NUVEX-975666 format. One record per residue: x, y, z of N, C-alpha, C, CB in turn. Coordinates in steps of 0.1 Angstrom, whole numbers, padded with zeros to 4 digits, always signed. Glycine has a CB too. Layout:
% residues N
XYZXYZXYZXYZ;...
% end
This chain:
% residues 229
-0013+0291+0002-0022+0280-0003-0021+0279-0018-0036+0283+0002;-0019+0267-0023-0018+0266-0038-0031+0266-0044-0011+0252-0041;-0031+0268-0058-0044+0268-0065-0051+0255-0063-0041+0270-0080;-0044+0243-0063-0050+0230-0061-0057+0230-0047-0040+0219-0062;-0051+0235-0037-0057+0235-0024-0069+0244-0023-0046+0239-0013;-0068+0255-0030-0080+0264-0030-0092+0257-0036-0076+0277-0038;-0089+0249-0047-0100+0242-0054-0106+0232-0045-0095+0236-0067;-0098+0224-0038-0103+0213-0030-0111+0219-0018-0092+0204-0025;-0106+0230-0012-0112+0236-0001-0127+0240-0004-0104+0248+0004;-0129+0244-0016-0143+0248-0020-0153+0237-0019-0143+0253-0035;-0148+0224-0020-0157+0213-0021-0159+0206-0007-0152+0203-0030;-0152+0210+0003-0152+0203+0016-0166+0204+0022-0142+0209+0025;-0172+0216+0022-0185+0218+0029-0196+0211+0022-0188+0232+0031;-0194+0207+0009-0204+0201+0001-0203+0186+0001-0204+0206-0013;-0194+0180+0008-0191+0166+0008-0197+0159+0020-0176+0163+0008;-0209+0153+0018-0216+0146+0029-0217+0155+0042-0209+0133+0033;-0223+0167+0040-0223+0176+0051-0231+0172+0063-0228+0189+0047;-0240+0162+0062-0248+0157+0073-0242+0145+0080-0262+0154+0068;-0231+0140+0074-0225+0128+0080-0217+0132+0093-0216+0120+0070;-0219+0125+0104-0213+0129+0117-0198+0128+0116-0218+0119+0127;-0192+0121+0107-0177+0120+0106-0172+0133+0099-0173+0108+0099;-0181+0140+0092-0176+0150+0083-0182+0164+0085-0178+0146+0068;-0191+0165+0095-0197+0178+0098-0191+0185+0110-0212+0176+0099;-0179+0181+0113-0172+0187+0124-0159+0193+0119-0169+0177+0135;-0153+0203+0126-0141+0209+0121-0130+0198+0120-0136+0219+0131;-0129+0189+0129-0118+0179+0128-0120+0169+0116-0117+0170+0141;-0133+0166+0113-0136+0158+0101-0133+0165+0088-0151+0154+0101;-0136+0178+0087-0133+0185+0075-0118+0187+0073-0140+0199+0076;-0111+0189+0085-0097+0190+0084-0090+0177+0079-0091+0194+0098;-0095+0166+0084-0090+0153+0080-0092+0151+0065-0097+0142+0087;-0104+0155+0060-0107+0153+0045-0097+0162+0037-0121+0156+0042;-0095+0175+0042-0086+0184+0035-0072+0179+0035-0087+0198+0042;-0068+0173+0046-0054+0167+0047-0052+0156+0037-0051+0163+0061;-0062+0147+0036-0061+0136+0027-0060+0140+0012-0073+0126+0029;-0069+0150+0009-0069+0155-0005-0056+0162-0008-0081+0163-0008;-0052+0170+0001-0039+0178-0001-0027+0169-0002-0037+0188+0010;-0027+0158+0006-0016+0148+0005-0016+0141-0008-0017+0138+0017;-0028+0138-0013-0029+0131-0026-0025+0140-0037-0044+0126-0028;-0028+0153-0036-0024+0162-0047-0009+0163-0047-0030+0176-0044;-0002+0163-0036+0012+0163-0036+0018+0150-0040+0018+0167-0021;+0012+0139-0036+0016+0126-0040+0015+0123-0055+0008+0115-0033;+0005+0128-0061+0002+0126-0076+0000+0140-0082-0010+0117-0078;+0010+0147-0085+0009+0161-0091+0003+0161-0105+0022+0168-0091;+0004+0150-0112-0002+0149-0125-0017+0150-0125+0002+0136-0133;-0023+0145-0114-0037+0146-0112-0041+0158-0103-0043+0133-0105;-0033+0160-0092-0036+0171-0083-0050+0168-0076-0037+0184-0090;-0059+0177-0079-0073+0175-0074-0083+0176-0085-0075+0186-0063;-0093+0168-0084-0104+0167-0093-0117+0166-0085-0102+0156-0104;-0127+0174-0089-0140+0172-0083-0145+0158-0084-0150+0182-0089;-0149+0152-0074-0153+0138-0073-0144+0130-0064-0153+0132-0088;-0131+0134-0064-0122+0128-0055-0125+0131-0040-0107+0133-0058;-0132+0142-0038-0136+0146-0025-0146+0135-0019-0143+0160-0024;-0154+0130-0028-0164+0120-0023-0157+0106-0021-0175+0118-0033;-0147+0103-0030-0139+0091-0028-0132+0091-0015-0130+0089-0040;-0125+0103-0013-0117+0104-0001-0126+0104+0012-0109+0117-0001;-0138+0110+0011-0147+0110+0022-0151+0096+0026-0159+0119+0019;-0155+0088+0016-0160+0075+0019-0148+0067+0025-0166+0068+0007;-0136+0069+0019-0124+0062+0024-0122+0065+0039-0112+0065+0016;-0124+0078+0042-0121+0083+0056-0132+0076+0066-0122+0098+0057;-0144+0076+0061-0155+0070+0069-0152+0056+0072-0169+0072+0062;-0148+0049+0062-0146+0034+0063-0133+0031+0071-0145+0028+0049;-0123+0038+0068-0110+0035+0074-0108+0041+0088-0098+0039+0065;-0114+0052+0090-0114+0058+0104-0102+0067+0107-0115+0048+0113;-0092+0067+0098-0081+0076+0101-0075+0081+0088-0070+0069+0110;-0068+0093+0089-0063+0099+0077-0053+0091+0068-0056+0112+0080;-0044+0085+0075-0033+0077+0067-0039+0065+0060-0022+0073+0077;-0048+0058+0067-0054+0046+0060-0063+0050+0049-0061+0037+0070;-0070+0061+0051-0079+0066+0041-0071+0071+0029-0088+0078+0046;-0060+0078+0031-0051+0082+0020-0047+0071+0012-0039+0090+0026;-0042+0060+0018-0037+0049+0010-0048+0041+0003-0029+0039+0020;-0060+0041+0009-0071+0035+0001-0074+0043-0011-0084+0034+0010;-0074+0056-0010-0076+0065-0021-0065+0063-0032-0075+0080-0017;-0053+0062-0028-0042+0059-0037-0044+0045-0044-0028+0059-0030;-0047+0035-0036-0049+0022-0041-0060+0021-0052-0052+0012-0030;-0072+0028-0049-0083+0028-0058-0079+0035-0071-0095+0034-0052;-0073+0047-0070-0071+0055-0082-0059+0052-0090-0070+0070-0077;-0049+0046-0083-0036+0043-0090-0034+0028-0093-0025+0048-0082;-0041+0019-0086-0039+0005-0088-0050-0002-0095-0036-0002-0075;-0062+0004-0094-0074-0003-0100-0078+0004-0113-0086-0002-0090;-0078+0017-0113-0083+0024-0125-0072+0026-0136-0088+0038-0121;-0076+0029-0148-0066+0033-0158-0058+0045-0153-0073+0036-0172;-0046+0046-0158-0036+0056-0154-0042+0071-0156-0023+0055-0161;-0039+0079-0146-0044+0093-0147-0059+0095-0150-0036+0101-0157;-0066+0086-0143-0081+0086-0145-0087+0100-0142-0087+0075-0137;-0081+0107-0132-0087+0119-0127-0078+0131-0131-0088+0119-0112;-0072+0131-0142-0064+0142-0147-0074+0153-0151-0054+0139-0158;-0068+0165-0155-0077+0177-0158-0086+0175-0169-0068+0189-0160;-0083+0167-0179-0092+0164-0191-0102+0153-0189-0083+0162-0203;-0099+0145-0179-0108+0133-0176-0110+0124-0188-0122+0138-0171;-0100+0123-0196-0101+0115-0208-0105+0101-0205-0088+0115-0216;-0098+0094-0196-0101+0080-0193-0114+0078-0186-0090+0075-0184;-0118+0087-0177-0132+0086-0171-0142+0088-0181-0133+0096-0159;-0140+0098-0190-0150+0100-0201-0150+0088-0211-0146+0113-0209;-0139+0082-0213-0139+0070-0221-0148+0059-0215-0125+0065-0223;-0147+0057-0201-0155+0047-0195-0170+0050-0196-0151+0047-0180;-0173+0063-0196-0187+0067-0198-0192+0064-0212-0189+0082-0195;-0183+0065-0222-0186+0062-0235-0188+0047-0237-0175+0067-0245;-0179+0039-0230-0180+0025-0230-0194+0020-0225-0168+0018-0222;-0198+0026-0214-0211+0022-0208-0222+0025-0218-0213+0030-0195;-0221+0036-0225-0231+0039-0235-0232+0028-0245-0227+0053-0242;-0221+0023-0250-0220+0012-0259-0227-0001-0253-0206+0009-0264;-0224-0003-0241-0229-0015-0234-0244-0014-0233-0223-0016-0219;-0249-0002-0230-0264+0000-0229-0270-0002-0243-0267+0015-0224;-0263+0003-0253-0268+0001-0267-0270-0014-0270-0259+0008-0277;-0261-0022-0265-0261-0036-0269-0270-0044-0259-0247-0042-0268;-0270-0040-0246-0277-0049-0236-0291-0043-0234-0269-0049-0224;-0293-0030-0235-0306-0024-0232-0311-0015-0244-0306-0016-0219;-0313-0021-0255-0316-0013-0267-0328-0004-0266-0317-0022-0279;-0338-0008-0259-0350+0001-0258-0346+0013-0250-0361-0007-0251;-0339+0012-0239-0334+0023-0232-0326+0032-0240-0327+0019-0219;-0316+0026-0247-0307+0034-0256-0315+0042-0266-0297+0025-0262;-0324+0035-0273-0332+0042-0283-0340+0054-0277-0342+0032-0290;-0347+0051-0266-0355+0062-0259-0346+0074-0256-0361+0056-0247;-0334+0071-0250-0325+0083-0246-0320+0090-0259-0314+0077-0238;-0317+0082-0269-0312+0088-0282-0323+0096-0288-0307+0077-0291;-0335+0091-0289-0346+0099-0295-0349+0111-0287-0358+0090-0296;-0347+0111-0274-0349+0123-0265-0337+0132-0265-0352+0118-0251;-0326+0128-0272-0314+0136-0273-0308+0138-0259-0317+0150-0280;-0308+0127-0251-0302+0128-0238-0289+0120-0239-0311+0121-0227;-0277+0127-0237-0264+0120-0238-0261+0112-0226-0253+0130-0241;-0261+0099-0228-0259+0090-0217-0245+0093-0210-0259+0075-0221;-0235+0095-0218-0222+0096-0212-0220+0109-0203-0211+0097-0223;-0228+0119-0207-0227+0131-0198-0234+0129-0185-0234+0143-0206;-0245+0121-0186-0253+0118-0173-0245+0110-0163-0266+0112-0177;-0237+0100-0169-0231+0090-0160-0216+0093-0157-0232+0077-0166;-0211+0103-0163-0196+0106-0161-0193+0106-0146-0192+0119-0168;-0201+0113-0138-0198+0115-0124-0198+0101-0117-0208+0124-0117;-0205+0091-0122-0205+0078-0115-0190+0073-0115-0214+0068-0123;-0184+0074-0127-0170+0069-0128-0160+0078-0121-0166+0068-0143;-0161+0091-0122-0152+0100-0115-0152+0098-0100-0155+0115-0119;-0164+0097-0094-0165+0095-0080-0166+0081-0075-0177+0103-0075;-0164+0071-0085-0165+0057-0081-0178+0054-0074-0153+0052-0073;-0189+0061-0078-0202+0059-0073-0204+0065-0059-0206+0045-0073;-0194+0071-0054-0195+0076-0040-0205+0088-0039-0182+0081-0035;-0208+0095-0050-0217+0106-0050-0231+0102-0055-0212+0118-0057;-0232+0089-0059-0244+0085-0066-0252+0074-0058-0241+0079-0079;-0245+0067-0049-0251+0056-0041-0250+0059-0026-0245+0043-0045;-0258+0053-0018-0257+0054-0004-0243+0049+0000-0267+0046+0004;-0237+0054+0011-0224+0051+0015-0222+0036+0017-0220+0058+0027;-0231+0029+0023-0230+0015+0026-0230+0007+0012-0241+0010+0035;-0237+0012+0002-0237+0005-0011-0224+0008-0018-0249+0010-0019;-0219+0020-0017-0206+0024-0023-0195+0014-0018-0202+0038-0020;-0195+0012-0005-0185+0003+0001-0186-0011-0005-0187+0002+0016;-0198-0016-0007-0200-0029-0013-0195-0029-0028-0215-0033-0013;-0197-0018-0035-0192-0017-0049-0177-0017-0048-0197-0004-0055;-0171-0010-0039-0156-0010-0038-0151-0023-0034-0152+0001-0027;-0158-0031-0026-0153-0045-0023-0152-0053-0036-0163-0052-0014;-0162-0052-0045-0162-0058-0058-0151-0053-0067-0175-0057-0065;-0149-0040-0066-0139-0033-0074-0125-0038-0070-0139-0018-0072;-0122-0039-0057-0109-0044-0053-0108-0059-0056-0108-0042-0037;-0119-0066-0056-0118-0081-0058-0117-0084-0073-0131-0087-0053;-0124-0077-0082-0125-0081-0096-0120-0071-0105-0139-0084-0099;-0117-0058-0101-0111-0048-0110-0121-0039-0115-0104-0055-0121;-0115-0030-0124-0122-0018-0128-0135-0021-0137-0113-0010-0136;-0136-0033-0143-0147-0037-0151-0160-0036-0142-0145-0051-0156;-0159-0037-0129-0171-0037-0120-0178-0024-0122-0167-0039-0106;-0171-0013-0125-0178+0000-0126-0188+0000-0138-0167+0011-0129;-0185-0007-0148-0195-0009-0159-0206-0018-0156-0188-0014-0172;-0204-0028-0148-0214-0037-0144-0224-0030-0135-0208-0049-0137;-0219-0022-0126-0228-0014-0117-0236-0004-0125-0219-0007-0106;-0230+0002-0134-0237+0012-0143-0248+0005-0150-0227+0018-0153;-0246-0006-0156-0256-0013-0164-0267-0018-0154-0251-0025-0172;-0263-0022-0142-0273-0027-0132-0282-0016-0128-0266-0033-0120;-0277-0004-0126-0285+0008-0122-0295+0011-0133-0276+0020-0120;-0290+0011-0146-0299+0014-0157-0310+0003-0159-0291+0016-0170;-0306-0009-0157-0316-0020-0157-0327-0019-0147-0309-0034-0156;-0323-0015-0135-0332-0014-0124-0341-0002-0126-0325-0012-0110;-0336+0009-0132-0343+0021-0135-0350+0021-0149-0335+0033-0134;-0350+0010-0156-0355+0009-0170-0369+0014-0171-0354-0005-0175;-0378+0009-0162-0392+0013-0163-0394+0028-0161-0401+0006-0153;-0387+0034-0152-0388+0048-0150-0382+0056-0161-0381+0052-0137;-0371+0051-0167-0365+0058-0178-0375+0058-0190-0352+0051-0182;-0380+0047-0193-0389+0045-0205-0402+0053-0203-0392+0031-0208;-0406+0055-0191-0419+0063-0189-0417+0078-0187-0426+0057-0176;-0404+0082-0188-0401+0096-0187-0399+0102-0201-0389+0099-0178;-0406+0113-0204-0406+0118-0217-0398+0131-0220-0420+0121-0221;-0397+0140-0211-0390+0152-0213-0375+0151-0212-0396+0163-0204;-0367+0156-0221-0353+0155-0220-0347+0160-0207-0346+0163-0231;-0351+0171-0202-0346+0176-0189-0349+0167-0178-0351+0190-0186;-0361+0161-0177-0364+0152-0167-0357+0139-0168-0379+0149-0167;-0355+0135-0181-0347+0122-0183-0332+0124-0179-0347+0119-0198;-0327+0136-0182-0313+0139-0178-0311+0138-0163-0308+0153-0184;-0321+0145-0156-0320+0145-0141-0322+0131-0136-0330+0154-0136;-0331+0123-0141-0334+0110-0137-0322+0101-0138-0346+0104-0144;-0316+0101-0150-0304+0093-0152-0292+0097-0144-0300+0094-0167;-0290+0110-0142-0279+0115-0133-0281+0110-0119-0278+0130-0134;-0293+0109-0114-0296+0106-0100-0302+0092-0099-0306+0116-0095;-0299+0083-0108-0304+0070-0108-0301+0062-0095-0300+0062-0120;-0290+0065-0089-0285+0058-0077-0295+0060-0066-0272+0063-0073;-0303+0070-0066-0312+0073-0055-0323+0062-0054-0319+0087-0057;-0326+0055-0065-0336+0045-0064-0332+0032-0056-0340+0040-0079;-0319+0032-0053-0314+0020-0046-0319+0020-0031-0298+0020-0046;-0318+0032-0025-0323+0034-0011-0315+0025-0002-0338+0029-0011;-0321+0022+0009-0314+0014+0020-0312-0001+0016-0322+0015+0033;-0320-0006+0007-0319-0020+0003-0311-0021-0010-0333-0027+0002;-0299-0025-0009-0291-0026-0022-0289-0040-0027-0277-0020-0019;-0297-0049-0022-0296-0063-0026-0299-0065-0040-0305-0072-0017;-0309-0058-0046-0312-0060-0060-0301-0055-0069-0325-0052-0063;-0295-0043-0065-0284-0038-0073-0272-0047-0073-0280-0024-0067;-0269-0053-0061-0257-0061-0060-0259-0075-0068-0253-0064-0046;-0271-0080-0067-0274-0092-0074-0273-0090-0089-0289-0097-0071;-0279-0079-0094-0278-0075-0108-0263-0074-0112-0285-0062-0111;-0256-0066-0104-0241-0064-0107-0234-0077-0109-0235-0055-0097;-0235-0085-0099-0227-0098-0099-0232-0108-0109-0227-0104-0085;-0244-0106-0115-0249-0115-0125-0243-0113-0139-0264-0114-0126;-0237-0101-0141-0232-0097-0154-0219-0104-0158-0231-0082-0155;-0209-0102-0149-0196-0108-0152-0190-0105-0166-0196-0123-0150;-0189-0092-0169-0183-0088-0182-0169-0094-0183-0183-0073-0183;-0166-0097-0196-0152-0102-0198-0143-0090-0199-0151-0110-0212;-0132-0090-0190-0123-0079-0189-0116-0076-0203-0112-0083-0179;-0112-0086-0210-0106-0084-0223-0115-0076-0233-0101-0097-0229;-0128-0080-0233-0137-0073-0242-0139-0059-0238-0151-0081-0241;-0141-0056-0225-0143-0042-0220-0130-0034-0223-0147-0042-0205;-0119-0040-0220-0106-0033-0223-0105-0029-0238-0094-0041-0219;-0109-0038-0247-0108-0035-0261-0118-0023-0264-0112-0048-0269;-0130-0024-0259-0139-0013-0261-0133+0000-0255-0153-0016-0254;-0127-0001-0244-0121+0011-0238-0110+0017-0247-0115+0008-0224;-0101+0009-0252-0091+0013-0260-0096+0020-0273-0081+0002-0264;-0106+0014-0279-0112+0020-0291-0118+0033-0288-0122+0010-0297;-0126+0034-0278-0132+0047-0274-0122+0057-0270-0143+0045-0263;-0112+0053-0263-0101+0062-0259-0094+0068-0270-0091+0055-0250;-0091+0061-0281-0085+0066-0293-0094+0076-0300-0082+0055-0303;-0107+0073-0301-0116+0082-0307-0118+0095-0299-0130+0076-0309;-0118+0094-0286-0120+0106-0278-0107+0114-0278-0123+0102-0263;-0096+0108-0278-0083+0115-0279-0082+0123-0292-0071+0106-0277;-0086+0117-0303-0086+0124-0316-0095+0136-0316-0090+0114-0327;-0107+0135-0310-0117+0146-0310-0112+0157-0301-0130+0141-0305;-0104+0154-0291-0100+0165-0282-0086+0171-0285-0099+0160-0268;-0080+0167-0296-0067+0173-0300-0069+0187-0305-0061+0164-0311;
% end
């Protein structure tokens, strides 16, 4: 067993353990097969925590290992910036930094409150981007987000992020302690519940310009790359 396989095996039991498709030996084996196949297919990335949730939702939706594998490949290699899930997570971290800028411009009261509380937005929301919201939203909502992602591209991830923060604005502004704020922001997807209509309406109302978001991404990516040298 390779080091990559050892790492992914650790996460299997923590991936939607109550879902009927994944709480059986055959379901866990299927998830392991998909992740191991992806690691061999893309050795530059291998395995990254968060991909287990992406692969799991893909398996639930597609119903078989091969189709789930190719959905995982399509999402990570055709929609997202290159090597989004590599060991340093530079591109995923860049997206988190871009969302921070968007919040600063679109929701200044929220941004000011979090800044004054010394709560780093990008640290709270990084897992949203790494797992494509699969570990933050109900599965049926994640599937709707992925539909938009496949239709309109990677900019949708930022629209969903801003929509979540907009929906949670009142709770965020009424929360005072940094630790509680950090936990609230990290788990903001829980406020969606079974009814995701508000989130989807908010998301589709934004329609960010791809060129503008790409420019922000490139600027933040350069800054982040310089800091991590």
